[in-house]
C-alpha positions in Angstrom: 0.0 0.0 0.0 3.0 2.3 0.6 4.0 1.9 -2.9 0.6 2.5 -4.2 -0.2 5.5 -2.3 3.3 7.0 -3.3 2.5 6.9 -7.0 1.7 10.2 -8.7 -1.9 11.5 -8.3 -2.5 11.4 -12.0 -1.7 7.7 -12.0 -4.1 6.8 -9.1 -6.8 9.0 -10.6 -7.0 6.5 -13.4 -9.1 4.4 -11.1 -11.1 7.3 -9.5 -14.1 5.7 -7.8 -16.6 8.1 -9.3 -15.4 7.2 -12.8 -15.4 3.4 -12.5 -18.3 1.0 -11.7 -19.4 -0.1 -8.2 -17.9 2.5 -6.1 -14.5 0.7 -6.0 -11.1 2.0 -6.8 -9.2 5.1 -5.6 -10.4 8.0 -3.5 -8.1 11.1 -3.4 -7.6 13.4 -0.4 -10.5 15.5 0.7 -12.8 13.8 -2.0 -15.0 12.3 0.9 -16.6 14.2 3.8 -18.2 12.0 6.5 -19.0 14.9 8.6 -20.6 17.9 6.8 -19.2 20.3 9.5 -15.6 19.5 8.3 -13.9 20.7 5.2 -13.3 17.1 4.0 -11.7 14.0 5.1 -7.8 14.0 5.0 -7.2 10.5 3.6 -6.7 8.4 0.5 -8.2 5.1 0.0 -8.4 2.1 -2.3 -11.4 -0.2 -2.0 -12.5 -3.5 -3.5 -15.3 -6.1 -3.0 -15.4 -9.9 -3.4 -13.0 -11.5 -5.8 -11.1 -14.8 -5.9 -7.3 -14.6 -6.1 -7.6 -17.2 -8.8 -10.9 -16.7 -10.6 -13.2 -19.7 -10.6 -15.9 -20.5 -13.0 -18.6 -17.7 -12.6 -21.7 -18.9 -10.7 -23.6 -15.4 -10.8 -24.2 -15.4 -7.0 -21.8 -12.6 -6.5 -22.2 -10.7 -9.6 -25.8 -9.4 -9.3 -26.2 -8.7 -5.6 -26.3 -5.0 -5.1 -24.8 -1.7 -6.2 -21.4 -2.7 -4.9 -21.2 -5.9 -6.7 -19.3 -6.6 -9.9 -15.7 -6.5 -11.0 -13.0 -4.8 -9.0 -10.6 -2.3 -10.7 -6.9 -2.7 -10.4 -3.8 -0.4 -10.9 -1.2 -1.6 -13.4 1.5 -0.7 -10.7 3.0 -1.5 -8.3 3.8 -5.1 -9.5 1.9 -7.8 -7.8 -0.6 -5.3 -6.2 -3.7 -7.3 -7.2 -2.4 -10.6 -5.7 -1.1 -9.1 -2.5 -4.3 -7.1 -1.9 -6.5 -10.2 -2.5 -4.3 -12.4 -0.3 -4.8 -10.0 2.7 -8.4 -9.5 1.8 -9.3 -13.2 2.0 -7.2 -13.6 5.2 -9.3 -10.8 6.8 -12.6 -12.4 5.5 -11.3 -15.7 7.1 -11.0 -13.9 10.4 -14.6 -12.5 10.0 -15.8 -16.1 9.4 -14.3 -17.2 12.5 -16.0 -14.5 14.5 -19.6 -15.4 13.5 -19.8 -18.7 15.6 -18.4 -16.5 18.5 -21.1 -13.8 18.1 -23.7 -16.7 18.0 -22.6 -18.3 21.1 -22.5 -14.8 23.0 -26.2 -14.6 22.0 -26.9 -18.1 23.2 -27.7 -19.2 19.6 -26.3 -22.3 17.9 -22.8 -21.8 16.6 -24.0 -22.2 12.9 -26.9 -19.6 13.3 -25.1 -17.1 11.0 -23.9 -19.6 8.4 -27.1 -19.2 5.9 -27.2 -15.4 6.5 -23.7 -14.8 5.5 -23.0 -17.5 2.8 -23.0 -15.2 -0.1 -22.1 -12.1 1.8 -20.1 -9.3 0.1 -17.3 -8.1 2.3 -15.6 -5.0 1.3 -12.1 -3.9 2.1 -10.9 -0.4 2.2 -7.3 0.5 2.8 -6.6 4.1 3.8 -3.6 6.3 4.0 -3.7 9.3 6.4 -1.1 11.7 5.3 1.1 13.0 8.3 -0.3 16.3 9.7 2.5 18.6 10.5 2.5 22.2 11.5 -0.6 24.1 13.2 -3.8 22.0 13.0 -6.9 22.9 11.0 -9.9 21.8 13.0 -12.0 21.7 9.7 -9.9 19.1 8.3 -9.3 15.8 10.1 -8.5 12.2 9.1 -12.0 11.2 8.8 -15.2 12.8 10.4 -16.8 11.1 13.4 -18.9 8.2 12.1 -20.4 4.8 13.0 -19.6 2.1 10.6 -22.8 0.5 9.0 -21.4 -2.8 8.4 -21.9 -5.9 10.4 -18.5 -5.4 12.0 -15.2 -3.7 10.9 -11.8 -5.4 11.3 -9.1 -2.7 11.5 -5.3 -3.3 11.3 -3.3 -0.3 12.5 0.3 0.6 11.5 2.4 -0.2 14.6 3.9 3.0 16.3 1.3 5.3 14.6 -1.4 6.6 16.8 -4.4 7.5 14.8 -7.5 5.7 15.8 -9.9 7.2 18.4 -13.3 5.9 19.7 -15.9 8.2 21.1 -17.0 6.7 24.4 -20.5 7.0 25.9 -19.4 10.0 27.8 -18.5 11.7 24.5 -14.8 11.7 25.1 -12.4 10.6 22.4 -10.1 7.8 23.5 -7.0 6.8 21.7 -6.9 3.2 20.6 -3.1 2.5 20.7 -1.9 0.1 18.0 -0.7 -3.1 19.5 1.7 -5.3 17.3 0.2 -8.3 16.1 -3.5 -7.4 16.9 -6.6 -6.2 15.2 -9.4 -4.0 16.4 -12.9 -5.5 16.0 -15.5 -2.8 15.8 -19.2 -3.3 16.0 -21.4 -0.5 14.1 -24.0 0.7 16.8 -22.9 2.7 19.8 -19.4 3.5 18.8 -18.0 6.2 16.8 -14.4 6.8 15.6 -12.3 9.4 13.8 
């Protein structure tokens, strides 16, 4: 991702998410704005949906299941980007599949309760680069505005040694979520907000 986000803007804009199908591809800095009271989100991202690393014979189940379904778009560089991205994507999807039986048990349901409900789910992955903010801050531009994710749950990997993620607690205080090497942050959508 470092190599991809280091490419010239005009190269990355070839896959601008508003110019390609299905809301996938590249989002430049300040293109999104989660919180309208801000001037924009100080981030770049690249996003995809379901795709096999080695395509299997098409069965149509994942091609026509909503606005974000359909083929991903891929940059020509850096070399090996698609394979590396999809390998990580499928590893994260695997973590998600391990969580559903745990959620079911926590709700006193059979471990297989979510199996039929998630069989053809469309997990999305968004990798985000937050440029370093140096000098005096501008309160109207932050990494991403306060929000609550709308997915079933979110799996976050944080870059070790870079404090960025914050969670809004029930007392409306922003709490730092320090990156811990070798761990992931699992977020539920309701009742939590981050920036």
